[in-house]
C-alpha positions as CSV (number, residue, x, y, z in Angstrom):
1,M,0.0,0.0,0.0
2,S,1.4,3.4,-0.9
3,S,2.5,5.9,1.7
4,A,-0.2,8.4,0.5
5,R,-2.9,5.7,1.1
6,L,-1.5,4.9,4.5
7,L,-1.4,8.6,5.4
8,L,-5.0,9.1,4.3
9,D,-6.1,6.2,6.6
10,M,-4.1,7.8,9.3
11,Q,-5.7,11.2,8.6
12,E,-9.2,9.7,8.9
13,I,-8.2,8.3,12.4
14,D,-6.6,11.7,13.3
15,Q,-9.8,13.5,12.4
16,R,-11.9,11.1,14.5
17,L,-9.4,11.5,17.3
18,A,-9.6,15.3,17.0
19,T,-13.4,15.2,17.3
20,S,-13.3,12.9,20.3
21,A,-10.5,15.0,22.0
22,A,-12.6,18.2,21.5
23,E,-15.6,16.5,23.0
24,F,-13.5,15.3,26.0
25,R,-12.1,18.9,26.5
26,K,-15.7,20.2,26.4
27,L,-16.8,17.7,29.0
28,A,-13.9,18.4,31.2
29,S,-14.6,22.2,31.0
30,Q,-18.3,21.5,31.9
31,L,-17.2,19.5,34.9
32,E,-14.7,22.1,35.9
33,S,-17.2,24.9,35.7
34,E,-19.9,22.9,37.6
35,G,-22.5,24.2,35.2
36,N,-24.1,27.3,36.8
37,L,-23.2,26.4,40.4
38,K,-20.1,28.7,40.7
39,R,-22.0,31.8,39.6
40,L,-25.0,30.9,41.9
41,R,-22.6,30.4,44.8
42,E,-21.0,33.7,44.2
43,D,-24.4,35.4,43.8
44,S,-25.6,33.8,47.0
45,E,-22.6,34.9,49.0
46,S,-22.9,38.4,47.6
47,S,-26.6,38.5,48.6
48,R,-25.7,37.3,52.1
49,F,-23.3,40.2,52.5
50,K,-26.0,42.5,51.1
51,V,-28.4,41.3,53.8
52,L,-25.9,41.9,56.5
53,E,-25.1,45.3,55.0
54,T,-28.7,46.5,54.8
55,R,-29.6,45.2,58.2
56,L,-26.6,47.0,59.7
57,A,-27.6,50.2,58.0
58,A,-31.2,49.9,59.2
59,G,-30.0,49.1,62.7
60,K,-27.7,52.2,62.7
61,L,-30.7,54.3,61.7
62,D,-32.9,52.9,64.4
63,A,-30.1,53.6,67.0
64,E,-29.7,57.1,65.6
65,V,-33.4,57.7,65.9
66,T,-33.4,56.5,69.5
67,A,-30.3,58.6,70.3
68,L,-31.9,61.7,68.8
69,K,-35.1,61.2,70.6
70,T,-33.2,60.9,73.9
71,R,-31.2,64.0,73.0
72,M,-34.3,66.0,72.2
73,E,-36.0,64.9,75.5
74,D,-32.9,66.1,77.4
75,I,-32.8,69.4,75.4
76,E,-36.6,70.0,76.0
77,S,-36.2,69.2,79.7
78,R,-33.5,71.9,80.0
79,L,-35.2,74.3,77.6
80,Y,-38.6,74.3,79.3
81,G,-37.6,73.3,82.9
82,G,-36.9,76.8,84.0
83,A,-33.4,76.1,85.3
84,I,-31.7,78.0,82.5
85,T,-32.5,81.8,82.4
86,N,-29.5,83.0,80.4
87,L,-30.8,84.3,77.0
88,R,-27.7,83.2,75.2
89,E,-27.9,79.6,76.6
90,L,-31.6,79.4,75.8
91,T,-31.0,80.6,72.2
92,A,-28.2,78.0,71.8
93,L,-30.5,75.3,73.2
94,E,-33.3,76.3,70.8
95,E,-30.9,76.1,67.8
96,E,-29.7,72.7,69.0
97,H,-33.3,71.6,69.5
98,N,-34.2,72.7,65.9
99,L,-31.2,70.9,64.5
100,S,-31.9,67.7,66.4
101,K,-35.5,67.9,65.2
102,R,-34.5,68.1,61.6
103,N,-32.0,65.3,62.0
104,L,-34.6,63.2,63.7
105,A,-37.1,63.8,60.9
106,A,-34.5,62.9,58.3
107,A,-33.5,59.7,60.2
108,E,-37.1,58.6,60.7
109,E,-37.8,59.2,57.0
110,S,-34.8,57.0,56.1
111,V,-35.7,54.1,58.5
112,G,-38.6,52.8,56.4
113,P,-36.7,52.5,53.1
114,A,-33.7,51.0,54.9
115,K,-35.8,48.3,56.5
116,L,-37.5,47.7,53.1
117,A,-34.1,47.3,51.5
118,A,-33.1,44.8,54.2
119,E,-36.3,42.8,53.7
120,Q,-35.8,42.8,49.9
121,A,-32.2,41.7,50.3
122,A,-33.2,38.9,52.6
123,T,-36.0,37.8,50.2
124,K,-33.5,37.7,47.3
125,H,-31.0,35.8,49.4
126,D,-33.6,33.2,50.4
127,S,-34.6,32.8,46.7
128,L,-31.0,32.3,45.7
129,Q,-30.5,29.7,48.4
130,V,-33.5,27.7,47.2
131,Q,-32.2,28.0,43.6
132,L,-28.7,27.0,44.7
133,L,-30.0,23.9,46.5
134,E,-32.1,22.8,43.5
135,T,-29.2,23.4,41.1
136,E,-26.8,21.4,43.4
137,E,-29.2,18.5,43.3
138,E,-29.5,18.7,39.5
139,W,-25.8,18.9,39.2
140,K,-25.3,15.7,41.1
141,V,-27.2,13.9,38.3
142,T,-25.7,15.9,35.5
143,S,-22.1,15.5,36.8
144,R,-22.5,11.7,37.0
145,E,-23.7,11.6,33.3
146,L,-20.8,13.9,32.3
147,K,-18.2,11.8,34.1
148,K,-19.5,8.6,32.5
149,R,-19.5,10.2,29.1
150,A,-16.0,11.6,29.7
151,R,-14.8,8.1,30.6
152,D,-16.3,6.6,27.5
153,V,-14.8,9.3,25.3
154,S,-11.4,8.9,27.0
155,K,-11.5,5.2,26.1
156,V,-12.4,6.0,22.5
157,C,-9.4,8.4,22.3
158,K,-7.0,5.8,23.7
159,G,-8.3,3.3,21.2
160,L,-7.9,5.7,18.3
161,E,-4.4,6.6,19.5
162,M,-3.5,2.9,19.3
163,E,-5.1,2.6,15.9
164,R,-3.2,5.6,14.7
165,N,0.1,4.3,16.0
166,G,-0.5,1.0,14.1
167,A,-1.4,2.9,10.9
168,S,1.8,4.9,11.0
169,E,4.0,1.8,11.2
170,G,4.1,1.3,7.4
171,V,5.0,5.0,6.7
172,G,8.5,6.2,6.3
173,E,9.9,8.7,8.9
174,R,10.3,11.4,6.2
175,D,6.7,11.0,4.9
176,L,5.4,10.9,8.4
177,A,7.2,14.1,9.4
178,L,5.8,15.8,6.4
179,Y,2.3,14.7,7.2
180,R,2.6,15.8,10.8
181,N,3.8,19.2,9.7
182,L,1.0,19.7,7.2
183,L,-1.9,18.4,9.4
184,P,-2.3,21.4,11.7
185,R,-1.4,23.9,9.0
186,K,-4.0,22.6,6.6
187,G,-7.0,22.5,9.0
188,G,-6.6,18.7,9.7
189,V,-6.5,17.8,6.0
190,A,-2.9,17.0,5.0
191,V,-3.8,14.4,2.4
192,A,-6.3,15.2,-0.4
193,R,-7.8,12.9,-3.0
194,V,-7.7,13.7,-6.7
195,E,-11.0,13.3,-8.5
196,R,-11.3,14.0,-12.2
197,G,-8.0,15.8,-12.1
198,I,-9.1,18.2,-9.3
199,C,-7.5,18.4,-5.9
200,Q,-10.2,17.9,-3.3
201,G,-8.3,19.9,-0.8
202,C,-8.3,23.2,-2.7
203,R,-10.7,22.4,-5.5
204,I,-8.2,23.5,-8.2
205,K,-7.5,21.5,-11.3
206,L,-4.1,20.0,-11.3
207,P,-1.5,20.5,-14.1
208,I,-1.1,17.5,-16.4
209,R,2.5,17.1,-15.2
210,E,1.3,16.5,-11.6
211,I,-1.4,14.1,-12.7
212,G,1.3,12.1,-14.6
213,Q,3.5,12.1,-11.5
214,L,0.7,10.6,-9.4
215,K,0.4,7.7,-11.8
216,S,4.1,6.9,-11.9
217,A,6.0,8.5,-8.9
218,D,7.0,6.3,-6.0
219,N,7.4,9.3,-3.8
220,L,4.7,11.5,-2.4
221,V,3.3,14.1,-4.8
222,M,2.3,17.5,-3.5
223,C,-0.4,19.8,-4.8
224,S,1.3,22.8,-6.4
225,S,-1.6,25.0,-5.3
226,C,-2.3,24.1,-1.7
227,G,0.7,22.0,-0.8
228,R,-1.2,19.0,0.4
229,I,-0.2,15.4,-0.2
230,L,-2.1,14.0,-3.2
231,L,-3.8,10.6,-3.6
232,A,-5.2,9.4,-6.9
């Protein structure tokens, strides 16, 4: 059997191997990414921090409201208790009272939205937790199927590698080196058939001289257009 024929057989094996290897890499990538779980875990953790953050903000506002009310009660007690008669001190207390009143109104106005934000954050977190648990259960089934498929594809790859090694035994080192050099550069098609005088690799009609070489040459014949190994 000619080297070109052996190399074509080897190429067909290599193409099947490339397809299986690509599938194996895809399966490995899916297993590595754990489907949608990583993103869900990140979102769930972010939402947990959001709950803590919004609850802390609401708690601070509650504490601020309580402190301002206590402060206002103290100011009103001093302002209207009759113990202070100095006009300057009374004026300063009135100004402080008005400022505290404005601050209290602003704080009380902010409490409602802050508590609502905390409730919404907690609801979102709970929803993500449910979604995460459901997805984890689904992933257990999916991962088992992916692992089984990956094992099967790995066996196919090993079988094809053995088959390819066997197919290469009858090919000379020089021809084999040429084939290996061409294969990645020619999109996985290093050997092309010739049909009705046309190279099936580049679809260009061959010169009569090359067609004659194919019929008589003992060595590999290359397409003058695309550089692939030709097989009549």
